[in-house]
DRENTORKOL-3810 file (N, C-alpha, C; in nm, 4 decimals):
REM DRENTORKOL-3810
@n.u->-1.1836; n.v->-0.2782; n.w->0.0175; ca.u->-1.2267; ca.v->-0.1166; ca.w->0.0072; c.u->-1.3182; c.v->-0.0568; c.w->-0.0649
@n.u->-1.2863; n.v->-0.0117; n.w->-0.0280; ca.u->-1.4602; ca.v->0.1420; ca.w->-0.0613; c.u->-1.3996; c.v->0.1540; c.w->-0.2257
@n.u->-1.4933; n.v->0.1208; n.w->-0.2210; ca.u->-1.5031; ca.v->0.2198; ca.w->-0.4055; c.u->-1.4634; c.v->0.3730; c.w->-0.4000
@n.u->-1.4317; n.v->0.3837; n.w->-0.4669; ca.u->-1.3882; ca.v->0.5311; ca.w->-0.4597; c.u->-1.2744; c.v->0.5610; c.w->-0.6253
@n.u->-1.2872; n.v->0.6996; n.w->-0.5805; ca.u->-1.1783; ca.v->0.7503; ca.w->-0.7531; c.u->-1.0210; c.v->0.7210; c.w->-0.7542
@n.u->-0.9898; n.v->0.7018; n.w->-0.8444; ca.u->-0.8441; ca.v->0.7839; ca.w->-0.8269; c.u->-0.7048; c.v->0.6340; c.w->-0.8691
@n.u->-0.6443; n.v->0.6163; n.w->-0.8146; ca.u->-0.5119; ca.v->0.5975; ca.w->-0.8016; c.u->-0.5241; c.v->0.4899; c.w->-0.6677
@n.u->-0.4315; n.v->0.4119; n.w->-0.7062; ca.u->-0.4442; ca.v->0.2754; ca.w->-0.5864; c.u->-0.4551; c.v->0.3290; c.w->-0.4061
@n.u->-0.4898; n.v->0.3003; n.w->-0.3408; ca.u->-0.4544; ca.v->0.3634; ca.w->-0.2024; c.u->-0.3138; c.v->0.2796; c.w->-0.1685
@n.u->-0.2610; n.v->0.3312; n.w->-0.0966; ca.u->-0.1210; ca.v->0.2551; ca.w->-0.0020; c.u->-0.2321; c.v->0.2452; c.w->0.1809
@n.u->-0.1059; n.v->0.1181; n.w->0.2190; ca.u->-0.2182; ca.v->0.1583; ca.w->0.3547; c.u->-0.0907; c.v->0.0108; c.w->0.4217
@n.u->-0.0644; n.v->0.1045; n.w->0.5393; ca.u->0.0378; ca.v->0.0591; ca.w->0.6278; c.u->-0.0366; c.v->-0.0306; c.w->0.8464
@n.u->0.0355; n.v->-0.1022; n.w->0.7727; ca.u->-0.0286; ca.v->-0.2324; ca.w->0.8611; c.u->0.0865; c.v->-0.2023; c.w->0.9789
@n.u->0.0708; n.v->-0.1688; n.w->1.1278; ca.u->0.1294; ca.v->-0.1444; ca.w->1.2489; c.u->0.0592; c.v->-0.1928; c.w->1.3800
@n.u->0.2004; n.v->-0.2341; n.w->1.4678; ca.u->0.1248; ca.v->-0.2632; ca.w->1.5765; c.u->0.1870; c.v->-0.1318; c.w->1.6853
@n.u->0.0929; n.v->-0.0748; n.w->1.7424; ca.u->0.0676; ca.v->0.0296; ca.w->1.8159; c.u->0.0959; c.v->0.0064; c.w->1.9937
@n.u->0.1926; n.v->0.0331; n.w->2.0337; ca.u->0.2483; ca.v->0.0552; ca.w->2.2112; c.u->0.1143; c.v->0.0657; c.w->2.3275
@n.u->0.0987; n.v->-0.0202; n.w->2.4075; ca.u->-0.0184; ca.v->0.0464; ca.w->2.4756; c.u->0.0313; c.v->0.2251; c.w->2.5192
@n.u->0.1128; n.v->0.2804; n.w->2.4738; ca.u->0.1086; ca.v->0.4566; ca.w->2.5282; c.u->0.1064; c.v->0.4909; c.w->2.3749
@n.u->0.0879; n.v->0.3997; n.w->2.2706; ca.u->0.0337; ca.v->0.4329; ca.w->2.1567; c.u->0.1298; c.v->0.4820; c.w->2.0239
@n.u->0.2351; n.v->0.4259; n.w->2.1087; ca.u->0.3747; ca.v->0.4861; ca.w->2.0123; c.u->0.3913; c.v->0.3012; c.w->1.9205
@n.u->0.4123; n.v->0.3417; n.w->1.7807; ca.u->0.4612; ca.v->0.2337; ca.w->1.6855; c.u->0.5664; c.v->0.1709; c.w->1.7597
@n.u->0.5329; n.v->0.0173; n.w->1.7742; ca.u->0.6273; ca.v->-0.0443; ca.w->1.7706; c.u->0.6933; c.v->-0.1126; c.w->1.6617
@n.u->0.6104; n.v->-0.1209; n.w->1.5711; ca.u->0.6362; ca.v->-0.2391; ca.w->1.4786; c.u->0.5922; c.v->-0.1627; c.w->1.3273
@n.u->0.6267; n.v->-0.2086; n.w->1.2047; ca.u->0.5373; ca.v->-0.2009; ca.w->1.0986; c.u->0.5227; c.v->-0.3699; c.w->1.0479
@n.u->0.3736; n.v->-0.3568; n.w->1.0294; ca.u->0.3587; ca.v->-0.5891; ca.w->0.9934; c.u->0.3274; c.v->-0.5451; c.w->0.8885
@n.u->0.2530; n.v->-0.4916; n.w->0.7720; ca.u->0.2500; ca.v->-0.4637; ca.w->0.6738; c.u->0.2739; c.v->-0.3356; c.w->0.5770
@n.u->0.2942; n.v->-0.3280; n.w->0.4722; ca.u->0.2928; ca.v->-0.1970; ca.w->0.3543; c.u->0.2620; c.v->-0.2594; c.w->0.2406
@n.u->0.0925; n.v->-0.2198; n.w->0.1649; ca.u->0.0694; ca.v->-0.2618; ca.w->0.0582; c.u->0.0918; c.v->-0.1314; c.w->-0.0019
@n.u->0.1582; n.v->-0.1704; n.w->-0.0451; ca.u->0.2145; ca.v->-0.0733; ca.w->-0.1996; c.u->0.3507; c.v->-0.0460; c.w->-0.2046
@n.u->0.4300; n.v->-0.0579; n.w->-0.2522; ca.u->0.5307; ca.v->-0.1220; ca.w->-0.2953; c.u->0.6626; c.v->0.0110; c.w->-0.3759
@n.u->0.6075; n.v->0.1120; n.w->-0.3821; ca.u->0.6344; ca.v->0.2682; ca.w->-0.4752; c.u->0.7462; c.v->0.3676; c.w->-0.2918
@n.u->0.8695; n.v->0.3577; n.w->-0.3061; ca.u->0.9337; ca.v->0.4256; ca.w->-0.1736; c.u->0.8664; c.v->0.5720; c.w->-0.1995
@n.u->0.8568; n.v->0.6664; n.w->-0.2885; ca.u->0.8358; ca.v->0.7439; ca.w->-0.3103; c.u->0.7220; c.v->0.8311; c.w->-0.2521
@n.u->0.5951; n.v->0.7125; n.w->-0.2205; ca.u->0.4588; ca.v->0.7434; ca.w->-0.2027; c.u->0.4438; c.v->0.7284; c.w->-0.0445
@n.u->0.5807; n.v->0.6212; n.w->0.0144; ca.u->0.6434; ca.v->0.6582; ca.w->0.1854; c.u->0.5602; c.v->0.7580; c.w->0.2033
@n.u->0.5708; n.v->0.9038; n.w->0.2569; ca.u->0.5294; ca.v->1.0137; ca.w->0.2923; c.u->0.4047; c.v->1.0235; c.w->0.2653
@n.u->0.2851; n.v->1.0076; n.w->0.2306; ca.u->0.1926; ca.v->0.9969; ca.w->0.2014; c.u->0.1250; c.v->0.9605; c.w->0.3357
@n.u->0.1444; n.v->0.8781; n.w->0.3590; ca.u->0.1056; ca.v->0.7921; ca.w->0.5294; c.u->0.2157; c.v->0.8619; c.w->0.6294
@n.u->0.1398; n.v->0.9782; n.w->0.7081; ca.u->0.3126; ca.v->1.0231; ca.w->0.7457; c.u->0.3294; c.v->1.0860; c.w->0.8878
@n.u->0.2178; n.v->0.9674; n.w->0.9171; ca.u->0.2565; ca.v->0.9616; ca.w->1.0819; c.u->0.3440; c.v->0.7819; c.w->1.0784
@n.u->0.3070; n.v->0.7151; n.w->1.0006; ca.u->0.4142; ca.v->0.6027; ca.w->1.0508; c.u->0.5343; c.v->0.6250; c.w->0.9555
@n.u->0.4726; n.v->0.7689; n.w->0.8338; ca.u->0.6558; ca.v->0.7937; ca.w->0.8112; c.u->0.7485; c.v->0.8568; c.w->0.8387
@n.u->0.6902; n.v->0.8525; n.w->1.0258; ca.u->0.7854; ca.v->0.9832; ca.w->1.0864; c.u->0.8647; c.v->0.9037; c.w->1.1706
@n.u->0.7804; n.v->0.6952; n.w->1.2252; ca.u->0.8258; ca.v->0.6673; ca.w->1.2743; c.u->0.9592; c.v->0.5897; c.w->1.1882
@n.u->0.9359; n.v->0.5462; n.w->1.0159; ca.u->1.0122; ca.v->0.5088; ca.w->0.9026; c.u->1.0966; c.v->0.5305; c.w->0.9493
@n.u->1.1106; n.v->0.6607; n.w->0.9134; ca.u->1.1966; ca.v->0.7489; ca.w->0.9366; c.u->1.3095; c.v->0.7418; c.w->1.0398
@n.u->1.3048; n.v->0.7131; n.w->1.1511; ca.u->1.3790; ca.v->0.7192; ca.w->1.2743; c.u->1.4388; c.v->0.6191; c.w->1.2870
@n.u->1.3612; n.v->0.4606; n.w->1.2842; ca.u->1.3627; ca.v->0.3425; ca.w->1.3068; c.u->1.4379; c.v->0.2401; c.w->1.1757
@n.u->1.4558; n.v->0.3388; n.w->1.0593; ca.u->1.4852; ca.v->0.2973; ca.w->0.9073; c.u->1.4705; c.v->0.0718; c.w->0.9245
@n.u->1.3578; n.v->0.0592; n.w->0.9684; ca.u->1.2981; ca.v->-0.0976; ca.w->0.9586; c.u->1.3406; c.v->-0.1753; c.w->0.8263
@n.u->1.3857; n.v->-0.2682; n.w->0.7983; ca.u->1.4028; ca.v->-0.3189; ca.w->0.6692; c.u->1.2034; c.v->-0.3743; c.w->0.6486
@n.u->1.1940; n.v->-0.2979; n.w->0.5689; ca.u->0.9968; ca.v->-0.3029; ca.w->0.4996; c.u->1.0462; c.v->-0.4680; c.w->0.4019
@n.u->1.1757; n.v->-0.5071; n.w->0.3363; ca.u->1.1096; ca.v->-0.6234; ca.w->0.1916; c.u->1.0464; c.v->-0.7401; c.w->0.2625
@n.u->1.0152; n.v->-0.8030; n.w->0.3329; ca.u->0.9719; ca.v->-0.8333; ca.w->0.3627; c.u->0.8023; c.v->-0.8370; c.w->0.3653
@n.u->0.7668; n.v->-0.7264; n.w->0.4177; ca.u->0.6723; ca.v->-0.6704; ca.w->0.4474; c.u->0.6017; c.v->-0.5917; c.w->0.3860
@n.u->0.5983; n.v->-0.5951; n.w->0.1990; ca.u->0.5253; ca.v->-0.5092; ca.w->0.1236; c.u->0.4865; c.v->-0.6089; c.w->0.0322
@n.u->0.4208; n.v->-0.5141; n.w->-0.0322; ca.u->0.3292; ca.v->-0.5764; ca.w->-0.1836; c.u->0.2525; c.v->-0.4659; c.w->-0.2061
@n.u->0.1664; n.v->-0.4895; n.w->-0.2993; ca.u->0.0747; ca.v->-0.4178; ca.w->-0.4171; c.u->-0.0538; c.v->-0.3350; c.w->-0.3283
@n.u->-0.0411; n.v->-0.2020; n.w->-0.4074; ca.u->-0.1085; ca.v->-0.0864; ca.w->-0.3358; c.u->-0.2134; c.v->-0.2057; c.w->-0.3417
@n.u->-0.3660; n.v->-0.1156; n.w->-0.3066; ca.u->-0.5013; ca.v->-0.1327; ca.w->-0.3324; c.u->-0.5934; c.v->-0.0213; c.w->-0.3991
@n.u->-0.6695; n.v->-0.1025; n.w->-0.4839; ca.u->-0.7509; ca.v->-0.0620; ca.w->-0.5583; c.u->-0.8128; c.v->-0.0513; c.w->-0.5496
@n.u->-0.9515; n.v->0.0781; n.w->-0.5264; ca.u->-1.0803; ca.v->0.1406; ca.w->-0.4756; c.u->-1.1962; c.v->-0.0651; c.w->-0.4968
@n.u->-1.2714; n.v->-0.0601; n.w->-0.4246; ca.u->-1.3195; ca.v->-0.1935; ca.w->-0.4403; c.u->-1.2563; c.v->-0.2962; c.w->-0.5070
@n.u->-1.1175; n.v->-0.2859; n.w->-0.4749; ca.u->-1.0257; ca.v->-0.4292; ca.w->-0.4235; c.u->-1.0423; c.v->-0.4733; c.w->-0.3354
@n.u->-0.9468; n.v->-0.6108; n.w->-0.3411; ca.u->-1.0266; ca.v->-0.6816; ca.w->-0.1834; c.u->-0.8222; c.v->-0.6978; c.w->-0.1558
@n.u->-0.7717; n.v->-0.7052; n.w->-0.0780; ca.u->-0.6815; ca.v->-0.7765; ca.w->-0.0473; c.u->-0.6493; c.v->-0.8503; c.w->0.1277
@n.u->-0.5118; n.v->-0.9934; n.w->0.1010; ca.u->-0.4890; ca.v->-1.0540; ca.w->0.1670; c.u->-0.4254; c.v->-0.9690; c.w->0.2424
@n.u->-0.3334; n.v->-1.0370; n.w->0.3551; ca.u->-0.1785; ca.v->-1.0507; ca.w->0.3851; c.u->-0.2037; c.v->-1.1300; c.w->0.5398
@n.u->-0.0854; n.v->-1.1957; n.w->0.5664; ca.u->-0.0639; ca.v->-1.2806; ca.w->0.6600; c.u->0.0587; c.v->-1.1822; c.w->0.7115
@n.u->0.0060; n.v->-1.1531; n.w->0.9408; ca.u->0.0856; ca.v->-1.1306; ca.w->1.0081; c.u->0.1117; c.v->-1.1616; c.w->1.1106
@n.u->0.2659; n.v->-1.1521; n.w->1.0816; ca.u->0.3052; ca.v->-1.2251; ca.w->1.1839; c.u->0.2888; c.v->-1.1669; c.w->1.3282
@n.u->0.2336; n.v->-1.1715; n.w->1.4653; ca.u->0.2052; ca.v->-1.0964; ca.w->1.5627; c.u->0.2193; c.v->-1.1622; c.w->1.6553
@n.u->0.3367; n.v->-1.1386; n.w->1.7292; ca.u->0.3920; ca.v->-1.2487; ca.w->1.8472; c.u->0.2637; c.v->-1.1868; c.w->2.0023
@n.u->0.2736; n.v->-1.3962; n.w->2.0202; ca.u->0.1431; ca.v->-1.3879; ca.w->2.0928; c.u->0.1488; c.v->-1.3041; c.w->2.2841
@n.u->0.2471; n.v->-1.2343; n.w->2.2540; ca.u->0.2968; ca.v->-1.1830; ca.w->2.4093; c.u->0.2359; c.v->-1.1020; c.w->2.4211
@n.u->0.2016; n.v->-0.9976; n.w->2.3129; ca.u->0.0890; ca.v->-0.9246; ca.w->2.3303; c.u->-0.0315; c.v->-0.8800; c.w->2.3580
@n.u->-0.0752; n.v->-0.9847; n.w->2.3624; ca.u->-0.2297; ca.v->-1.0565; ca.w->2.3563; c.u->-0.2441; c.v->-0.9443; c.w->2.4642
@n.u->-0.3885; n.v->-0.9169; n.w->2.4856; ca.u->-0.4585; ca.v->-0.8697; ca.w->2.6284; c.u->-0.3555; c.v->-0.7660; c.w->2.6718
@n.u->-0.2285; n.v->-0.7213; n.w->2.6449; ca.u->-0.1868; ca.v->-0.6062; ca.w->2.7118; c.u->-0.1899; c.v->-0.4468; c.w->2.6556
@n.u->-0.2948; n.v->-0.3957; n.w->2.5699; ca.u->-0.2893; ca.v->-0.2726; ca.w->2.5683; c.u->-0.2689; c.v->-0.2429; c.w->2.3977
@n.u->-0.2314; n.v->-0.3423; n.w->2.3215; ca.u->-0.0906; ca.v->-0.3622; ca.w->2.1934; c.u->-0.2703; c.v->-0.2987; c.w->2.1102
@n.u->-0.2300; n.v->-0.2788; n.w->1.9881; ca.u->-0.3597; ca.v->-0.2614; ca.w->1.8992; c.u->-0.2914; c.v->-0.2456; c.w->1.7438
@n.u->-0.3679; n.v->-0.3140; n.w->1.6634; ca.u->-0.3793; ca.v->-0.2870; ca.w->1.5062; c.u->-0.3810; c.v->-0.1786; c.w->1.4579
@n.u->-0.3356; n.v->-0.0803; n.w->1.3676; ca.u->-0.3442; ca.v->0.0382; ca.w->1.3139; c.u->-0.3199; c.v->0.0003; c.w->1.1494
@n.u->-0.4750; n.v->0.0387; n.w->1.1484; ca.u->-0.4020; ca.v->0.0140; ca.w->1.0096; c.u->-0.4052; c.v->0.1603; c.w->0.9025
@n.u->-0.3001; n.v->0.2301; n.w->0.8276; ca.u->-0.3544; ca.v->0.3366; ca.w->0.8211; c.u->-0.3351; c.v->0.3855; c.w->0.6440
@n.u->-0.4312; n.v->0.4608; n.w->0.5946; ca.u->-0.4734; ca.v->0.4537; ca.w->0.4558; c.u->-0.3563; c.v->0.6194; c.w->0.3877
@n.u->-0.3649; n.v->0.5788; n.w->0.2430; ca.u->-0.3435; ca.v->0.7765; ca.w->0.1826; c.u->-0.3401; c.v->0.7240; c.w->0.0458
@n.u->-0.4320; n.v->0.7871; n.w->-0.0685; ca.u->-0.4967; ca.v->0.7538; ca.w->-0.1472; c.u->-0.3941; c.v->0.9354; c.w->-0.2524
@n.u->-0.2979; n.v->0.9438; n.w->-0.3281; ca.u->-0.2722; ca.v->0.9939; ca.w->-0.3788; c.u->-0.3191; c.v->1.1751; c.w->-0.4578
@n.u->-0.3048; n.v->1.1907; n.w->-0.3922; ca.u->-0.3866; ca.v->1.3773; ca.w->-0.3676; c.u->-0.4857; c.v->1.3302; c.w->-0.3482
@n.u->-0.5153; n.v->1.2536; n.w->-0.2519; ca.u->-0.6249; ca.v->1.2739; ca.w->-0.1498; c.u->-0.6312; c.v->1.2728; c.w->-0.0239
@n.u->-0.7370; n.v->1.2530; n.w->0.0246; ca.u->-0.7256; ca.v->1.2580; ca.w->0.1920; c.u->-0.6905; c.v->1.1038; c.w->0.2892
@n.u->-0.5463; n.v->1.1089; n.w->0.4093; ca.u->-0.4950; ca.v->1.0536; ca.w->0.4617; c.u->-0.6370; c.v->1.0419; c.w->0.5894
@n.u->-0.5800; n.v->0.8777; n.w->0.5911; ca.u->-0.6284; ca.v->0.8546; ca.w->0.7354; c.u->-0.5531; c.v->0.7910; c.w->0.8839
@n.u->-0.5259; n.v->0.8831; n.w->0.9132; ca.u->-0.4150; ca.v->0.8019; ca.w->1.0253; c.u->-0.4186; c.v->0.7224; c.w->1.0875
@n.u->-0.6084; n.v->0.7072; n.w->1.1224; ca.u->-0.6328; ca.v->0.5617; ca.w->1.1807; c.u->-0.7857; c.v->0.5145; c.w->1.1681
@n.u->-0.7240; n.v->0.4621; n.w->1.0444; ca.u->-0.8162; ca.v->0.4119; ca.w->0.9274; c.u->-0.8727; c.v->0.3126; c.w->0.9470
@n.u->-0.8297; n.v->0.1623; n.w->1.0187; ca.u->-0.9174; ca.v->0.0634; ca.w->1.0928; c.u->-0.8177; c.v->0.0839; c.w->1.1991
@n.u->-0.8743; n.v->0.0471; n.w->1.3827; ca.u->-0.7802; ca.v->0.0642; ca.w->1.4976; c.u->-0.8616; c.v->-0.0626; c.w->1.5402
@n.u->-0.7793; n.v->-0.1531; n.w->1.5930; ca.u->-0.8017; ca.v->-0.3383; ca.w->1.6436; c.u->-0.7534; c.v->-0.3531; c.w->1.7581
@n.u->-0.8225; n.v->-0.3473; n.w->1.8811; ca.u->-0.7697; ca.v->-0.3944; ca.w->1.9980; c.u->-0.6914; c.v->-0.5074; c.w->2.0617
@n.u->-0.5682; n.v->-0.5506; n.w->2.0165; ca.u->-0.4877; ca.v->-0.6404; ca.w->2.0083; c.u->-0.5335; c.v->-0.7685; c.w->2.1505
@n.u->-0.6473; n.v->-0.8106; n.w->2.1653; ca.u->-0.7593; ca.v->-0.9142; ca.w->2.2349; c.u->-0.7441; c.v->-1.0366; c.w->2.2067
@n.u->-0.7630; n.v->-1.1567; n.w->2.2281; ca.u->-0.8237; ca.v->-1.2332; ca.w->2.1493; c.u->-0.9487; c.v->-1.2793; c.w->2.0797
@n.u->-1.0631; n.v->-1.1949; n.w->2.1724; ca.u->-1.2065; ca.v->-1.0898; ca.w->2.1510; c.u->-1.2580; c.v->-1.0628; c.w->1.9999
@n.u->-1.1373; n.v->-0.8889; n.w->2.0110; ca.u->-1.1376; ca.v->-0.8204; ca.w->1.9173; c.u->-1.0799; c.v->-0.9176; c.w->1.7942
@n.u->-0.9462; n.v->-0.9933; n.w->1.8005; ca.u->-0.9754; ca.v->-1.0353; ca.w->1.6486; c.u->-1.0491; c.v->-1.1497; c.w->1.5892
@n.u->-1.1877; n.v->-1.1578; n.w->1.6411; ca.u->-1.2763; ca.v->-1.2253; ca.w->1.5940; c.u->-1.3401; c.v->-1.1507; c.w->1.5297
@n.u->-1.3192; n.v->-1.0484; n.w->1.5987; ca.u->-1.4773; ca.v->-0.9320; ca.w->1.4740; c.u->-1.3902; c.v->-0.8660; c.w->1.3491
@n.u->-1.5210; n.v->-0.8503; n.w->1.3055; ca.u->-1.4859; ca.v->-0.7974; ca.w->1.2000; c.u->-1.4757; c.v->-0.5293; c.w->1.2302
@n.u->-1.3856; n.v->-0.5040; n.w->1.2181; ca.u->-1.3489; ca.v->-0.3548; ca.w->1.1924; c.u->-1.3817; c.v->-0.2610; c.w->1.0580
@n.u->-1.5052; n.v->-0.2095; n.w->1.0978; ca.u->-1.5602; ca.v->-0.1733; ca.w->0.9875; c.u->-1.3982; c.v->-0.0268; c.w->0.9419
@n.u->-1.3711; n.v->0.0593; n.w->0.8413; ca.u->-1.2988; ca.v->0.1419; ca.w->0.7961; c.u->-1.3689; c.v->0.2194; c.w->0.8572
@n.u->-1.2987; n.v->0.3501; n.w->0.8274; ca.u->-1.3026; ca.v->0.4857; ca.w->0.8396; c.u->-1.3235; c.v->0.5802; c.w->0.7100
@n.u->-1.2378; n.v->0.5669; n.w->0.6156; ca.u->-1.1580; ca.v->0.6010; ca.w->0.5115; c.u->-1.2104; c.v->0.5141; c.w->0.3840
@n.u->-1.1105; n.v->0.4481; n.w->0.3404; ca.u->-1.1206; ca.v->0.4174; ca.w->0.2131; c.u->-1.0776; c.v->0.2345; c.w->0.2025
@n.u->-1.0707; n.v->0.2036; n.w->0.3752; ca.u->-1.0526; ca.v->0.1027; ca.w->0.3758; c.u->-1.2253; c.v->0.0851; c.w->0.4019
@n.u->-1.2904; n.v->-0.0529; n.w->0.3706; ca.u->-1.4038; ca.v->-0.1077; ca.w->0.4069; c.u->-1.4523; c.v->-0.1961; c.w->0.5223
@n.u->-1.3552; n.v->-0.3123; n.w->0.5494; ca.u->-1.3291; ca.v->-0.3655; ca.w->0.6293; c.u->-1.1929; c.v->-0.4120; c.w->0.7179
@n.u->-1.1527; n.v->-0.4855; n.w->0.7762; ca.u->-1.1062; ca.v->-0.5453; ca.w->0.8177; c.u->-1.1643; c.v->-0.6747; c.w->0.8898
@n.u->-1.0904; n.v->-0.8311; n.w->0.8763; ca.u->-1.1362; ca.v->-0.9795; ca.w->0.9250; c.u->-1.0355; c.v->-1.0350; c.w->0.9349
@n.u->-0.9646; n.v->-1.0432; n.w->1.0929; ca.u->-0.8885; ca.v->-1.0911; ca.w->1.0757; c.u->-0.8820; c.v->-1.2422; c.w->1.0947
@n.u->-0.8179; n.v->-1.3229; n.w->1.0970; ca.u->-0.8074; ca.v->-1.4981; ca.w->1.0574; c.u->-0.7023; c.v->-1.4971; c.w->1.1548
@n.u->-0.6517; n.v->-1.6490; n.w->1.2958; ca.u->-0.5888; ca.v->-1.6562; ca.w->1.3225; c.u->-0.5160; c.v->-1.7924; c.w->1.2686
@n.u->-0.4035; n.v->-1.8446; n.w->1.2367; ca.u->-0.3690; ca.v->-1.9349; ca.w->1.1726; c.u->-0.2891; c.v->-2.0321; c.w->1.2459
@n.u->-0.3096; n.v->-2.1127; n.w->1.2987; ca.u->-0.2021; ca.v->-2.2411; ca.w->1.3245; c.u->-0.0394; c.v->-2.2234; c.w->1.3212
END
């Protein structure tokens, strides 16, 4: 995470389909449900689908801190126009709809992706 002042950031990692719509929530960094509405676009999707989030939630992330998550991504989604979206928000501060977006291609997931908001960078590693 970039160094910033304020509360810990909530980050949502989603699978976005080729049409640009949410398909699945892969991870939620921040477990207090009362703040989920600060991740505005994802929250609309979550309210419609009522996805079970118990297995994908974890602690929020403070300024200057680092977080690691394991994401379960179906191999059939690669090279088909899907992407990973990282949304971020901090209480009473700015919301970043697409802090980081990474095309779901074999090439793109091997490169570092710089954030546009609270996220400094994302680096993905494939686990066999």
